One Martini backbone bead per residue (centre of mass of N, CA, C, O) as a GRO file, in nm:
protein
  381
    1MET     BB    1  -9.242   4.314   9.765
    2THR     BB    2  -9.505   4.436   9.652
    3SER     BB    3  -9.808   4.344   9.466
    4ILE     BB    4  -9.994   4.322   9.154
    5GLY     BB    5 -10.149   4.049   9.083
    6GLY     BB    6  -9.846   3.907   9.133
    7ALA     BB    7  -9.689   4.165   9.019
    8GLU     BB    8  -9.399   4.310   8.938
    9MET     BB    9  -9.215   4.563   8.811
   10VAL     BB   10  -9.002   4.323   8.804
   11ASP     BB   11  -8.895   4.038   8.638
   12TRP     BB   12  -8.640   3.874   8.766
   13ASN     BB   13  -8.647   3.582   8.655
   14LEU     BB   14  -8.655   3.684   8.360
   15ALA     BB   15  -8.386   3.832   8.363
   16VAL     BB   16  -8.214   3.579   8.410
   17ALA     BB   17  -8.316   3.406   8.174
   18THR     BB   18  -8.238   3.601   7.947
   19ALA     BB   19  -7.937   3.631   8.007
   20THR     BB   20  -7.868   3.324   7.992
   21ARG     BB   21  -7.969   3.288   7.693
   22LEU     BB   22  -7.791   3.538   7.551
   23VAL     BB   23  -7.533   3.473   7.642
   24ARG     BB   24  -7.221   3.431   7.549
   25PRO     BB   25  -6.990   3.227   7.500
   26GLY     BB   26  -6.705   3.125   7.594
   27PRO     BB   27  -6.414   3.004   7.584
   28GLU     BB   28  -6.229   2.740   7.501
   29VAL     BB   29  -6.220   2.477   7.754
   30SER     BB   30  -6.124   2.260   7.956
   31ARG     BB   31  -6.184   2.121   8.250
   32ASP     BB   32  -5.897   2.147   8.359
   33GLU     BB   33  -5.854   2.438   8.284
   34ALA     BB   34  -6.082   2.564   8.447
   35ARG     BB   35  -5.986   2.466   8.727
   36ALA     BB   36  -5.715   2.619   8.710
   37VAL     BB   37  -5.828   2.904   8.697
   38VAL     BB   38  -5.990   2.912   8.951
   39ALA     BB   39  -5.756   2.842   9.142
   40GLU     BB   40  -5.577   3.089   9.064
   41LEU     BB   41  -5.782   3.318   9.133
   42ARG     BB   42  -5.792   3.247   9.433
   43ARG     BB   43  -5.500   3.292   9.499
   44HIS     BB   44  -5.477   3.581   9.403
   45ALA     BB   45  -5.682   3.703   9.592
   46ARG     BB   46  -5.517   3.641   9.853
   47THR     BB   47  -5.250   3.782   9.781
   48SER     BB   48  -5.365   4.067   9.707
   49GLU     BB   49  -5.426   4.154   9.990
   50GLU     BB   50  -5.139   4.209  10.090
   51HIS     BB   51  -5.042   4.399   9.869
   52VAL     BB   52  -5.259   4.624   9.899
   53ARG     BB   53  -5.222   4.691  10.204
   54ALA     BB   54  -4.925   4.764  10.192
   55PHE     BB   55  -4.951   4.993   9.976
   56THR     BB   56  -5.196   5.175  10.104
   57ARG     BB   57  -5.226   5.202  10.420
   58MET     BB   58  -5.540   5.177  10.537
   59MET     BB   59  -5.423   4.984  10.768
   60PRO     BB   60  -5.316   4.879  11.047
   61GLU     BB   61  -5.132   4.674  11.189
   62GLY     BB   62  -5.324   4.388  11.299
   63VAL     BB   63  -5.573   4.443  11.153
   64THR     BB   64  -5.904   4.306  11.101
   65LEU     BB   65  -6.091   4.255  10.838
   66PRO     BB   66  -6.363   4.201  10.689
   67ASP     BB   67  -6.498   3.936  10.545
   68THR     BB   68  -6.529   3.826  10.198
   69PRO     BB   69  -6.637   3.685   9.931
   70VAL     BB   70  -6.492   3.471   9.670
   71LEU     BB   71  -6.615   3.458   9.329
   72VAL     BB   72  -6.611   3.226   9.071
   73VAL     BB   73  -6.751   3.306   8.753
   74ASP     BB   74  -6.971   3.318   8.512
   75ARG     BB   75  -7.171   3.490   8.317
   76ALA     BB   76  -7.443   3.401   8.450
   77GLY     BB   77  -7.348   3.449   8.743
   78TRP     BB   78  -7.316   3.752   8.714
   79ALA     BB   79  -7.611   3.820   8.639
   80LYS     BB   80  -7.739   3.709   8.901
   81ALA     BB   81  -7.594   3.894   9.097
   82ASN     BB   82  -7.702   4.169   8.968
   83VAL     BB   83  -7.998   4.119   9.013
   84ALA     BB   84  -7.979   4.116   9.323
   85GLY     BB   85  -7.867   4.396   9.349
   86PHE     BB   86  -8.097   4.554   9.204
   87ARG     BB   87  -8.318   4.458   9.400
   88GLU     BB   88  -8.204   4.593   9.648
   89LEU     BB   89  -8.177   4.892   9.548
   90LEU     BB   90  -8.475   4.928   9.399
   91GLY     BB   91  -8.696   4.860   9.603
   92PRO     BB   92  -8.803   5.140   9.704
   93LEU     BB   93  -8.880   5.257   9.423
   94LEU     BB   94  -9.073   5.030   9.326
   95GLY     BB   95  -9.269   5.046   9.559
   96LYS     BB   96  -9.371   5.339   9.501
   97MET     BB   97  -9.463   5.281   9.207
   98GLN     BB   98  -9.664   5.056   9.284
   99ASP     BB   99  -9.850   5.220   9.465
  100ARG     BB  100  -9.930   5.422   9.237
  101ARG     BB  101 -10.047   5.207   9.042
  102ALA     BB  102 -10.280   5.080   9.220
  103GLY     BB  103 -10.479   5.347   9.157
  104ALA     BB  104 -10.488   5.263   8.868
  105PRO     BB  105 -10.616   5.187   8.584
  106GLY     BB  106 -10.506   4.871   8.526
  107GLY     BB  107 -10.268   4.803   8.721
  108ALA     BB  108 -10.240   4.488   8.709
  109VAL     BB  109 -10.182   4.462   8.403
  110LEU     BB  110  -9.943   4.653   8.390
  111GLY     BB  111  -9.771   4.497   8.590
  112ALA     BB  112  -9.750   4.229   8.430
  113VAL     BB  113  -9.635   4.347   8.165
  114GLY     BB  114  -9.412   4.543   8.261
  115GLY     BB  115  -9.242   4.333   8.422
  116LYS     BB  116  -9.164   4.161   8.167
  117VAL     BB  117  -9.038   4.379   7.993
  118THR     BB  118  -8.821   4.471   8.199
  119GLY     BB  119  -8.689   4.194   8.232
  120VAL     BB  120  -8.591   4.167   7.946
  121GLU     BB  121  -8.424   4.428   7.931
  122LEU     BB  122  -8.230   4.355   8.163
  123GLY     BB  123  -8.130   4.088   8.032
  124VAL     BB  124  -8.003   4.216   7.782
  125LEU     BB  125  -7.802   4.401   7.917
  126LEU     BB  126  -7.653   4.174   8.082
  127SER     BB  127  -7.560   4.015   7.836
  128PHE     BB  128  -7.372   4.236   7.729
  129LEU     BB  129  -7.193   4.271   8.001
  130ALA     BB  130  -7.103   3.971   8.075
  131SER     BB  131  -6.858   3.984   7.843
  132ARG     BB  132  -6.683   4.248   7.991
  133VAL     BB  133  -6.645   4.153   8.282
  134LEU     BB  134  -6.385   4.069   8.502
  135GLY     BB  135  -6.467   4.237   8.767
  136GLN     BB  136  -6.635   4.263   9.107
  137TYR     BB  137  -6.749   4.472   9.367
  138GLU     BB  138  -7.018   4.394   9.557
  139THR     BB  139  -7.166   4.604   9.771
  140PHE     BB  140  -7.475   4.506   9.711
  141ALA     BB  141  -7.502   4.187   9.864
  142PRO     BB  142  -7.717   3.947   9.871
  143GLY     BB  143  -7.793   3.656   9.987
  144ALA     BB  144  -7.739   3.313   9.852
  145PRO     BB  145  -7.703   2.991   9.800
  146GLU     BB  146  -7.515   3.037   9.523
  147LEU     BB  147  -7.456   3.356   9.638
  148PRO     BB  148  -7.285   3.465   9.875
  149GLY     BB  149  -7.282   3.694  10.130
  150ALA     BB  150  -7.200   3.963  10.394
  151GLY     BB  151  -7.422   4.144  10.447
  152ALA     BB  152  -7.380   4.440  10.626
  153THR     BB  153  -7.043   4.440  10.603
  154GLY     BB  154  -7.075   4.369  10.286
  155GLY     BB  155  -6.973   4.195  10.010
  156ARG     BB  156  -6.856   4.075   9.689
  157LEU     BB  157  -6.619   3.895   9.496
  158LEU     BB  158  -6.596   3.899   9.142
  159LEU     BB  159  -6.481   3.650   8.896
  160VAL     BB  160  -6.464   3.632   8.532
  161ALA     BB  161  -6.326   3.379   8.383
  162PRO     BB  162  -6.394   3.390   8.071
  163ASN     BB  163  -6.304   3.687   8.034
  164ILE     BB  164  -6.012   3.665   8.123
  165VAL     BB  165  -5.927   3.456   7.912
  166HIS     BB  166  -6.011   3.617   7.662
  167VAL     BB  167  -5.821   3.870   7.707
  168GLU     BB  168  -5.546   3.721   7.737
  169ARG     BB  169  -5.560   3.612   7.445
  170GLU     BB  170  -5.609   3.873   7.285
  171LEU     BB  171  -5.338   4.018   7.405
  172GLU     BB  172  -5.099   3.825   7.454
  173VAL     BB  173  -5.057   3.743   7.761
  174ALA     BB  174  -4.971   3.650   8.062
  175PRO     BB  175  -5.176   3.482   8.254
  176HIS     BB  176  -5.067   3.507   8.540
  177ASP     BB  177  -5.030   3.812   8.539
  178PHE     BB  178  -5.323   3.898   8.453
  179ARG     BB  179  -5.474   3.775   8.694
  180LEU     BB  180  -5.333   3.934   8.912
  181TRP     BB  181  -5.395   4.213   8.810
  182VAL     BB  182  -5.700   4.199   8.843
  183CYS     BB  183  -5.704   4.125   9.146
  184LEU     BB  184  -5.582   4.399   9.244
  185HIS     BB  185  -5.819   4.571   9.163
  186GLU     BB  186  -6.049   4.426   9.318
  187GLU     BB  187  -5.914   4.434   9.598
  188THR     BB  188  -5.916   4.741   9.633
  189HIS     BB  189  -6.222   4.760   9.658
  190ARG     BB  190  -6.247   4.589   9.908
  191THR     BB  191  -6.072   4.758  10.087
  192GLN     BB  192  -6.227   5.022  10.071
  193PHE     BB  193  -6.492   4.897  10.219
  194THR     BB  194  -6.351   4.761  10.475
  195ALA     BB  195  -6.166   5.021  10.570
  196VAL     BB  196  -6.437   5.205  10.516
  197PRO     BB  197  -6.725   5.203  10.695
  198TRP     BB  198  -6.890   5.458  10.556
  199LEU     BB  199  -6.896   5.419  10.245
  200ARG     BB  200  -7.141   5.238  10.191
  201ALA     BB  201  -7.360   5.421  10.311
  202HIS     BB  202  -7.301   5.671  10.144
  203LEU     BB  203  -7.353   5.544   9.863
  204GLU     BB  204  -7.642   5.454   9.923
  205GLY     BB  205  -7.756   5.734   9.983
  206GLU     BB  206  -7.701   5.854   9.706
  207ILE     BB  207  -7.865   5.652   9.540
  208GLN     BB  208  -8.142   5.706   9.692
  209THR     BB  209  -8.153   6.001   9.611
  210PHE     BB  210  -8.153   5.960   9.310
  211LEU     BB  211  -8.409   5.774   9.304
  212GLY     BB  212  -8.600   5.977   9.458
  213ALA     BB  213  -8.583   6.190   9.198
  214THR     BB  214  -8.770   6.041   9.046
  215GLU     BB  215  -9.009   6.049   8.808
  216MET     BB  216  -9.331   5.916   8.844
  217ASP     BB  217  -9.434   6.024   8.578
  218PRO     BB  218  -9.469   5.876   8.280
  219SER     BB  219  -9.500   6.120   8.095
  220ALA     BB  220  -9.232   6.252   8.178
  221ILE     BB  221  -9.049   6.022   8.100
  222LEU     BB  222  -9.133   6.011   7.801
  223GLU     BB  223  -9.042   6.300   7.731
  224ARG     BB  224  -8.740   6.257   7.797
  225LEU     BB  225  -8.704   6.023   7.597
  226ARG     BB  226  -8.775   6.190   7.348
  227GLU     BB  227  -8.546   6.395   7.372
  228ALA     BB  228  -8.317   6.193   7.360
  229VAL     BB  229  -8.370   6.073   7.088
  230GLN     BB  230  -8.350   6.346   6.932
  231SER     BB  231  -8.054   6.396   7.003
  232PHE     BB  232  -7.941   6.133   6.861
  233SER     BB  233  -8.099   6.187   6.571
  234GLY     BB  234  -8.123   6.513   6.505
  235ALA     BB  235  -8.440   6.630   6.564
  236ARG     BB  236  -8.377   6.879   6.688
  237PRO     BB  237  -8.392   7.191   6.692
  238GLU     BB  238  -8.239   7.454   6.610
  239GLY     BB  239  -8.050   7.541   6.904
  240GLU     BB  240  -8.102   7.234   7.060
  241ARG     BB  241  -7.773   7.105   7.101
  242GLY     BB  242  -7.666   7.050   7.423
  243ASP     BB  243  -7.655   6.697   7.433
  244GLU     BB  244  -7.416   6.626   7.328
  245GLY     BB  245  -7.228   6.354   7.473
  246ARG     BB  246  -7.470   6.221   7.607
  247SER     BB  247  -7.636   6.002   7.770
  248LEU     BB  248  -7.934   5.847   7.829
  249VAL     BB  249  -7.910   5.861   8.132
  250GLU     BB  250  -7.864   6.168   8.147
  251LEU     BB  251  -8.118   6.278   7.976
  252VAL     BB  252  -8.341   6.153   8.202
  253GLN     BB  253  -8.271   6.356   8.413
  254THR     BB  254  -8.292   6.543   8.669
  255PRO     BB  255  -8.158   6.806   8.825
  256GLU     BB  256  -8.118   6.660   9.101
  257GLN     BB  257  -7.968   6.416   8.981
  258ARG     BB  258  -7.719   6.569   8.868
  259GLU     BB  259  -7.602   6.645   9.146
  260VAL     BB  260  -7.560   6.365   9.243
  261LEU     BB  261  -7.394   6.254   9.005
  262SER     BB  262  -7.153   6.429   9.060
  263ARG     BB  263  -7.077   6.298   9.325
  264LEU     BB  264  -7.065   6.007   9.218
  265THR     BB  265  -6.846   6.050   9.005
  266ALA     BB  266  -6.625   6.124   9.200
  267VAL     BB  267  -6.618   5.864   9.368
  268MET     BB  268  -6.579   5.664   9.129
  269SER     BB  269  -6.315   5.789   9.033
  270LEU     BB  270  -6.159   5.733   9.282
  271LEU     BB  271  -6.202   5.420   9.295
  272GLU     BB  272  -6.088   5.356   9.012
  273GLY     BB  273  -5.823   5.506   9.021
  274HIS     BB  274  -5.702   5.373   9.269
  275ALA     BB  275  -5.700   5.080   9.153
  276ASP     BB  276  -5.509   5.150   8.917
  277PHE     BB  277  -5.273   5.260   9.088
  278VAL     BB  278  -5.231   4.995   9.250
  279MET     BB  279  -5.188   4.783   9.024
  280ASP     BB  280  -4.934   4.942   8.914
  281GLY     BB  281  -4.770   4.971   9.180
  282VAL     BB  282  -4.747   4.661   9.248
  283GLY     BB  283  -4.674   4.518   8.982
  284PRO     BB  284  -4.346   4.519   8.951
  285ASP     BB  285  -4.309   4.304   9.189
  286VAL     BB  286  -4.547   4.072   9.076
  287VAL     BB  287  -4.565   4.185   8.758
  288PRO     BB  288  -4.352   4.168   8.512
  289SER     BB  289  -4.574   4.253   8.262
  290VAL     BB  290  -4.725   4.531   8.331
  291ALA     BB  291  -4.659   4.721   8.095
  292GLU     BB  292  -4.779   4.549   7.862
  293ILE     BB  293  -5.063   4.523   7.977
  294ARG     BB  294  -5.139   4.822   8.003
  295GLU     BB  295  -5.107   4.900   7.706
  296LYS     BB  296  -5.307   4.693   7.585
  297PHE     BB  297  -5.553   4.764   7.765
  298GLN     BB  298  -5.583   5.058   7.680
  299GLN     BB  299  -5.640   5.002   7.381
  300ARG     BB  300  -5.896   4.837   7.435
  301ARG     BB  301  -6.056   5.052   7.577
  302ALA     BB  302  -6.048   5.269   7.337
  303THR     BB  303  -6.175   5.078   7.096
  304GLY     BB  304  -6.309   4.825   7.147
  305ALA     BB  305  -6.538   4.599   6.937
  306GLY     BB  306  -6.681   4.821   6.766
  307ARG     BB  307  -6.945   5.003   6.651
  308LEU     BB  308  -7.168   4.875   6.830
  309ASP     BB  309  -7.013   4.886   7.095
  310ALA     BB  310  -6.974   5.200   7.095
  311ALA     BB  311  -7.275   5.274   7.088
  312LEU     BB  312  -7.358   5.131   7.355
  313ARG     BB  313  -7.164   5.276   7.538
  314LYS     BB  314  -7.283   5.557   7.486
  315LEU     BB  315  -7.581   5.506   7.565
  316LEU     BB  316  -7.502   5.381   7.863
  317GLY     BB  317  -7.227   5.538   7.972
  318LEU     BB  318  -6.945   5.380   7.952
  319ASP     BB  319  -6.748   5.609   7.879
  320ALA     BB  320  -6.752   5.728   8.160
  321LYS     BB  321  -6.603   5.504   8.293
  322LEU     BB  322  -6.331   5.547   8.147
  323ARG     BB  323  -6.288   5.831   8.261
  324GLN     BB  324  -6.264   5.750   8.554
  325TYR     BB  325  -6.006   5.597   8.538
  326ARG     BB  326  -5.832   5.832   8.433
  327ASP     BB  327  -5.905   6.075   8.627
  328GLY     BB  328  -5.855   5.921   8.897
  329GLU     BB  329  -5.560   5.837   8.852
  330ARG     BB  330  -5.454   6.126   8.824
  331PHE     BB  331  -5.536   6.226   9.104
  332VAL     BB  332  -5.381   6.020   9.278
  333ARG     BB  333  -5.101   6.071   9.167
  334ALA     BB  334  -5.086   6.376   9.235
  335VAL     BB  335  -5.131   6.350   9.546
  336VAL     BB  336  -4.902   6.153   9.611
  337GLY     BB  337  -4.676   6.340   9.494
  338GLN     BB  338  -4.736   6.571   9.716
  339VAL     BB  339  -4.837   6.389  10.013
  340GLY     BB  340  -4.857   6.111   9.989
  341MET     BB  341  -5.015   5.832  10.099
  342ASP     BB  342  -5.103   5.944  10.371
  343GLY     BB  343  -5.224   6.201  10.256
  344PHE     BB  344  -5.429   6.070  10.074
  345ASN     BB  345  -5.586   5.904  10.307
  346ARG     BB  346  -5.770   6.149  10.392
  347VAL     BB  347  -6.005   6.076  10.198
  348TRP     BB  348  -6.119   5.852  10.428
  349THR     BB  349  -6.237   6.008  10.669
  350SER     BB  350  -6.486   6.151  10.507
  351PRO     BB  351  -6.726   6.291  10.305
  352ASN     BB  352  -6.565   6.576  10.321
  353THR     BB  353  -6.287   6.443  10.184
  354LEU     BB  354  -6.406   6.413   9.929
  355PRO     BB  355  -6.399   6.469   9.613
  356THR     BB  356  -6.481   6.654   9.364
  357LYS     BB  357  -6.527   6.693   9.037
  358THR     BB  358  -6.332   6.925   9.020
  359GLU     BB  359  -6.093   6.796   9.194
  360ILE     BB  360  -6.035   6.569   8.996
  361ALA     BB  361  -5.923   6.788   8.783
  362ARG     BB  362  -5.797   6.943   9.064
  363PRO     BB  363  -5.590   6.826   9.294
  364ALA     BB  364  -5.482   7.089   9.433
  365ASP     BB  365  -5.752   7.169   9.556
  366TRP     BB  366  -5.772   6.936   9.759
  367VAL     BB  367  -5.509   6.987   9.910
  368ALA     BB  368  -5.594   7.278  10.002
  369ARG     BB  369  -5.847   7.192  10.162
  370VAL     BB  370  -5.731   6.944  10.343
  371HIS     BB  371  -5.407   7.064  10.396
  372GLY     BB  372  -5.355   7.374  10.350
  373LYS     BB  373  -5.234   7.395  10.061
  374GLY     BB  374  -5.109   7.528   9.800
  375SER     BB  375  -5.118   7.578   9.467
  376VAL     BB  376  -4.838   7.420   9.257
  377GLY     BB  377  -4.907   7.260   8.994
  378SER     BB  378  -4.936   6.928   9.042
  379GLU     BB  379  -5.112   6.860   8.841
  380GLU     BB  380  -5.232   6.637   8.597
  381ARG     BB  381  -5.306   6.654   8.231
   0.00000   0.00000   0.00000
């Protein structure tokens, strides 16, 4: 990106440094234990590929999918990878904002100060999230010497070893089973993007449309932030309380962005719900304790880690992420129950066959639209 006075809109290096400094240490393990965990996760990632592809039937037999790296990382490594991903995705938007700032009085000074402030804020956010993510398929992953990517053909699969060990200990479940269970979920995401060539470009286009609708006027952004804070603090005038239950991210959006977000929410619900459906569908054959793991993990998802954690999840919109798992899995289960796995796989035909947000809640409506079958009350509530 271009810069003003040598300063970018976001000081990415400072974001990485801040996240690395603030991230909490993982569980105590010996060096030998750590090596064993890394080796086992890599083995599970390889075996998960066969299980997921056989169960989903998303690719014909004998077809070779593009390969993508599997990286077992610590919490700081996860933060570094995500900074790189943010930089890749946000580049066009930040470039436009930077060009606009260039003509403003004191633009160079604002650029230098604002970039560092934003870098610190991003680092703090990533330090919070870095201890909570078990794995991630990074769809938009630029290559780097220490974190290789797969270029234009795909992303990379990240498995956060300290977090996996922490959760398996907290839940008191069989480590071998839990690690394989996590890998099944993340491998499903990798299969989704490698088996459906248009999906990555479609998702990127939606995200860029969302970012392109961002209000460039700082005063407008500040006004929306003020309204958001009032909503959360209860300071809005009586009769203007229609925003309760929405996250800060949702409250600062423009109307145009909300339309795009509705489509993105439907896609992400599909992807997350499909991954949950697959990991549990494959589970009984290869993860003996899958029922116990699912029950305990659902309880952990629902309760969070305390009041502060719950407040932050609400503020950042992470509660919506949990709803995506639940609603998306229910959609996939209902559709597969009505038209089978091959019938469900029609969802990957084109962007036009993706479910809408309404159809995620009413699976029979998607079946009627895509398969031409009447709604027979097959959706699960």
